[in-house]
C-alpha positions in Angstrom: -44.9 10.3 -75.4 -46.5 7.0 -74.9 -44.8 5.5 -78.0 -41.5 6.9 -76.9 -42.0 5.4 -73.4 -42.7 2.0 -74.9 -39.7 2.2 -77.2 -37.5 3.1 -74.3 -38.7 0.1 -72.3 -38.2 -2.2 -75.3 -34.7 -0.8 -75.9 -33.8 -1.3 -72.2 -35.0 -4.8 -72.3 -33.1 -5.6 -75.4 -29.9 -4.1 -73.9 -30.4 -6.2 -70.8 -30.9 -9.4 -72.8 -27.9 -8.6 -74.9 -25.8 -7.9 -71.9 -26.7 -11.2 -70.4 -25.9 -13.0 -73.6 -22.5 -11.4 -73.8 -21.8 -12.3 -70.1 -22.9 -15.9 -70.5 -20.0 -18.3 -70.3 -19.3 -22.0 -69.9 -16.7 -22.7 -67.1 -14.6 -25.9 -67.0 -14.6 -27.8 -63.7 -11.9 -30.5 -63.5 -12.3 -33.5 -61.3 -10.4 -36.8 -60.8 -13.4 -38.7 -59.4 -15.8 -40.8 -61.5 -19.0 -39.1 -62.7 -21.2 -41.8 -61.2 -19.6 -41.6 -57.7 -21.3 -39.8 -54.9 -18.9 -36.9 -55.2 -19.3 -36.9 -59.0 -23.1 -36.8 -58.7 -22.9 -33.9 -56.2 -20.7 -31.9 -58.6 -23.1 -32.5 -61.5 -26.0 -31.4 -59.3 -24.1 -28.3 -58.3 -23.3 -27.5 -62.0 -27.0 -27.9 -63.0 -28.2 -25.7 -60.1 -25.8 -23.0 -61.1 -27.0 -23.1 -64.7 -30.6 -23.0 -63.6 -30.3 -20.3 -60.9 -28.2 -17.9 -63.0 -30.6 -18.4 -65.9 -27.8 -19.9 -68.0 -25.5 -16.9 -67.6 -23.1 -19.2 -65.8 -22.8 -22.8 -67.1 -20.4 -25.2 -65.5 -19.2 -28.3 -67.5 -17.7 -31.0 -65.3 -14.8 -33.0 -66.7 -14.8 -36.1 -64.5 -12.5 -39.1 -63.9 -9.2 -37.3 -64.6 -10.2 -36.3 -68.2 -8.1 -33.1 -67.8 -5.3 -34.9 -65.9 -4.5 -35.6 -62.3 -5.1 -33.0 -59.5 -1.5 -31.7 -59.7 -1.9 -31.1 -63.4 -5.2 -29.3 -63.4 -4.3 -27.4 -60.3 -1.6 -25.7 -62.3 -4.0 -25.1 -65.1 -6.5 -23.5 -62.7 -3.8 -21.2 -61.4 -2.9 -20.2 -65.0 -6.5 -19.8 -66.0 -6.6 -22.6 -68.7 -9.1 -24.4 -66.5 -11.7 -22.4 -64.4 -12.5 -24.6 -61.5 -11.5 -27.9 -59.9 -11.8 -30.4 -57.2 -8.6 -30.4 -55.2 -8.1 -32.3 -51.9 -6.6 -30.7 -48.8 -3.4 -32.9 -49.2 -2.7 -31.4 -52.6 -3.5 -27.9 -51.2 -0.9 -28.3 -48.5 1.8 -27.9 -51.2 0.3 -24.5 -52.0 -0.5 -23.2 -48.5 1.1 -25.1 -45.6 -1.8 -24.3 -43.2 -4.0 -26.7 -45.0 -1.7 -29.4 -43.7 -3.4 -29.1 -40.3 -6.6 -30.5 -41.8 -4.5 -33.5 -42.9 -3.1 -34.3 -39.5 -3.7 -37.9 -38.5 -6.6 -38.3 -36.0 -7.2 -34.5 -35.9 -10.9 -35.1 -36.1 -12.1 -37.3 -33.3 -15.6 -37.8 -34.6 -18.0 -36.7 -37.4 -19.6 -33.9 -35.4 -16.3 -32.4 -34.6 -15.4 -32.5 -38.3 -18.6 -30.6 -39.2 -18.1 -28.0 -36.5 -14.5 -27.3 -37.6 -15.2 -27.2 -41.4 -18.1 -24.8 -41.0 -16.3 -22.5 -38.5 -15.0 -19.0 -39.3 -11.5 -20.4 -38.6 -11.7 -22.5 -41.7 -14.2 -20.7 -43.9 -12.5 -17.3 -43.5 -9.1 -17.5 -42.1 -8.0 -20.6 -44.0 -9.9 -20.6 -47.2 -9.0 -16.9 -48.0 -5.3 -17.6 -47.8 -5.4 -18.9 -51.4 -6.5 -15.6 -52.9 -2.9 -14.5 -53.4 -2.2 -17.8 -55.3 -4.6 -16.9 -58.1 -7.6 -18.8 -57.0 -10.3 -18.9 -54.3 -11.7 -21.8 -52.3 -15.5 -21.6 -52.7 -16.5 -24.7 -50.7 -15.6 -28.1 -49.5 -17.0 -31.7 -49.9 -16.7 -34.4 -47.3 -14.9 -37.5 -48.4 -15.6 -39.6 -45.3 -12.9 -41.2 -43.0 -9.8 -42.6 -44.7 -8.4 -46.0 -43.7 -6.0 -48.6 -45.1 -6.8 -51.2 -47.7 -4.4 -54.1 -48.6 -3.9 -56.9 -51.0 -2.2 -58.9 -48.1 -3.8 -60.1 -44.9 -3.8 -57.5 -42.1 -5.1 -58.5 -38.7 -3.1 -56.2 -36.5 -0.9 -53.1 -36.6 2.1 -55.3 -36.9 0.9 -56.5 -40.2 1.1 -53.0 -41.6 4.9 -53.0 -41.3 6.7 -53.0 -44.7 3.5 -52.8 -46.8 3.9 -50.7 -49.9 0.9 -48.4 -49.6 -0.1 -45.7 -52.1 0.1 -42.2 -50.6 -0.8 -38.8 -51.9 2.1 -36.4 -52.6 1.7 -34.8 -49.2 4.5 -34.6 -46.7 2.0 -35.2 -43.8 0.5 -38.3 -45.4 3.9 -39.7 -46.4 5.2 -39.3 -42.8 2.0 -40.7 -41.3 2.3 -44.0 -43.2 6.0 -44.1 -42.4 5.3 -43.8 -38.7 2.7 -46.6 -39.0 5.6 -48.8 -40.3 4.4 -48.9 -43.9 6.4 -47.9 -47.0 4.5 -44.9 -48.6 4.5 -44.9 -52.4 3.2 -41.6 -53.9 1.0 -42.2 -56.9 -1.9 -40.3 -58.7 -5.3 -41.6 -57.7 -5.9 -42.8 -61.3 -2.9 -45.1 -61.1 -3.9 -47.1 -58.0 -5.9 -49.9 -59.6 -3.2 -50.8 -62.2 -0.5 -50.5 -59.6 -2.2 -53.1 -57.4 -2.9 -55.2 -60.4 0.8 -55.2 -61.4 2.0 -55.8 -57.8 3.7 -52.4 -57.6 1.9 -51.6 -54.4 0.3 -53.7 -51.6 -2.6 -51.4 -51.2 -3.2 -47.8 -50.2 -4.7 -45.2 -47.8 -8.1 -43.8 -48.6 -11.8 -44.1 -48.4 -12.9 -47.7 -48.2 -15.9 -47.0 -50.4 -13.5 -47.2 -53.4 -13.1 -50.9 -52.8 -16.5 -51.2 -54.5 -16.9 -47.9 -56.4 -13.7 -48.2 -58.3 -13.3 -52.0 -57.8 -10.1 -51.7 -55.8 -11.6 -54.7 -53.9 -10.9 -56.9 -56.9 -7.3 -56.9 -55.6 -7.4 -55.3 -52.1 -9.3 -57.9 -50.1 -8.7 -56.3 -46.7 -10.1 -53.0 -45.4 -8.5 -52.0 -42.1 -10.7 -49.5 -40.2 -7.9 -47.3 -39.0 -9.8 -44.0 -39.8 -6.7 -42.0 -39.5 -7.8 -38.9 -41.3 -10.9 -37.3 -42.8 -9.4 -35.5 -45.7 -11.6 -32.9 -47.4 -12.1 -32.1 -51.1 -12.0 -28.4 -51.9 -13.7 -26.6 -54.8 -11.5 -23.9 -56.2 -12.0 -21.3 -58.9 -9.6 -19.1 -60.8 -9.8 -15.5 -59.7 -10.1 -14.2 -63.3 -12.9 -16.6 -63.9 -14.8 -15.2 -61.0 -14.2 -11.6 -62.3 -16.1 -12.5 -65.5 -19.3 -13.1 -63.5 -21.6 -10.5 -62.1 -21.6 -9.9 -58.4 -25.1 -11.5 -58.2 -23.9 -14.6 -60.0 -20.8 -14.9 -57.8 -23.1 -14.8 -54.8 -25.3 -17.5 -56.3 -22.3 -19.8 -57.1 -21.0 -19.4 -53.5 -24.4 -20.1 -52.0 -25.0 -23.2 -54.1 -21.5 -24.5 -53.2 -22.2 -24.0 -49.5 -25.4 -26.0 -50.0 -23.5 -28.7 -51.8 -21.0 -28.8 -48.9 -23.9 -29.4 -46.4 -25.3 -32.1 -48.7 -22.0 -33.9 -48.9 -22.0 -34.3 -45.1 -25.1 -36.5 -45.4 -24.6 -38.2 -48.8 -20.9 -39.3 -48.7 -21.1 -41.2 -45.4 -24.2 -43.1 -46.4 -22.8 -43.9 -49.8 -19.5 -45.1 -48.4 -21.2 -47.5 -46.0 -23.4 -48.9 -48.8 -20.3 -49.4 -51.0 -18.4 -51.2 -48.2 -21.3 -53.6 -47.8 -21.3 -54.3 -51.5 -17.5 -54.9 -51.5 -17.9 -57.3 -48.7 -20.8 -59.2 -50.3 -19.7 -59.2 -54.0 -15.9 -59.0 -53.9 -15.2 -60.9 -50.6 -13.5 -58.0 -48.9 -12.9 -58.5 -45.2 -13.1 -55.5 -43.0 -10.9 -55.6 -39.9 -11.1 -53.5 -36.7 -7.9 -53.0 -34.8 -6.8 -51.1 -31.7 -6.1 -47.6 -33.0 -4.5 -46.2 -29.9 -0.9 -47.4 -30.7 -1.3 -45.7 -34.1 -2.5 -42.4 -32.4 0.5 -42.6 -30.0 2.9 -43.1 -32.9 1.8 -39.7 -34.4 3.3 -37.7 -31.6 6.3 -36.5 -33.7 4.0 -34.9 -36.3 2.1 -32.9 -33.7 5.2 -31.7 -31.9 6.7 -30.5 -35.1 3.4 -28.9 -36.2 3.0 -26.9 -33.0 6.6 -25.7 -33.5 5.9 -24.6 -37.1 5.5 -20.8 -37.3 2.8 -21.1 -40.0 0.9 -24.2 -38.8 1.4 -24.0 -35.1 -0.8 -21.0 -34.3 -3.6 -22.4 -36.6 -3.4 -25.8 -34.9 -3.6 -24.1 -31.5 -6.8 -22.2 -32.6 -8.3 -25.5 -33.9 -7.6 -27.2 -30.6 -9.3 -24.3 -28.8 -12.3 -24.7 -31.1 -12.4 -28.4 -30.3 -12.0 -27.8 -26.6 -8.9 -30.0 -26.7 -5.8 -29.8 -24.5 -2.5 -29.0 -26.1 
């Protein structure tokens, strides 16, 4: 009996190990940011933690810097299951689910604390993030990207100087209209094309995080950073539903928990990193940072808010967000 008992335990152990071995899989995570950027480092940290805490049953390989294409390209691959996971910003997501457009509204977040409160709320975590499940993928977390402003190859000292500038924009209806209302000429381009487009004079600058003036050396051409802080776009981590189904329930829970922890880490890391990068751009590349009166820009966005409130999809969600922010309609 004793030998039989030992044999049974050994068989059970071998079956368990075999089962884990069969279930083990490497998942592709596509990103368009550099591996050595703050976001890139956080993604690598997340991937390593997943590998460690699932005892290598779930391995995540990060393909950084647009190796698998731009966001529009690998978003389609995630939906089809060719790529398992990816970093997709809320502007890109707006084309899949219109409600994400509310997060992209200019001046929707009045300060950093309000941003944290909204992004960690049930309104976003449950009501918004779960809307993508019918699209073939799930949002498992977010990463802060810091406030977005304007950078230019031409001198800008006031709002008037923005008029007519050809500024790179994401392929988002909200962002395109926002820059138009500012008086600029929006030029949709993939993130990986910005540097060469400024180099060749195709654009006069762009709209985005000012840390890129140093991190990606945009400041070699864009010598002016205008602190407009019009949006605080968020990066979302998404995963194909079929990829999730290949994991055990325990491993799914681990991935989600670690992504939640990475989201919280990003709220601290990204801001500090951006400030340090801006200081380096100013010191080493001669970038000039300009503060201007933002109120005229805020006032110019009235048409966007009026239309959003009237939208049957976005309007109710925007109203709930205003209530959460204790803001008047």
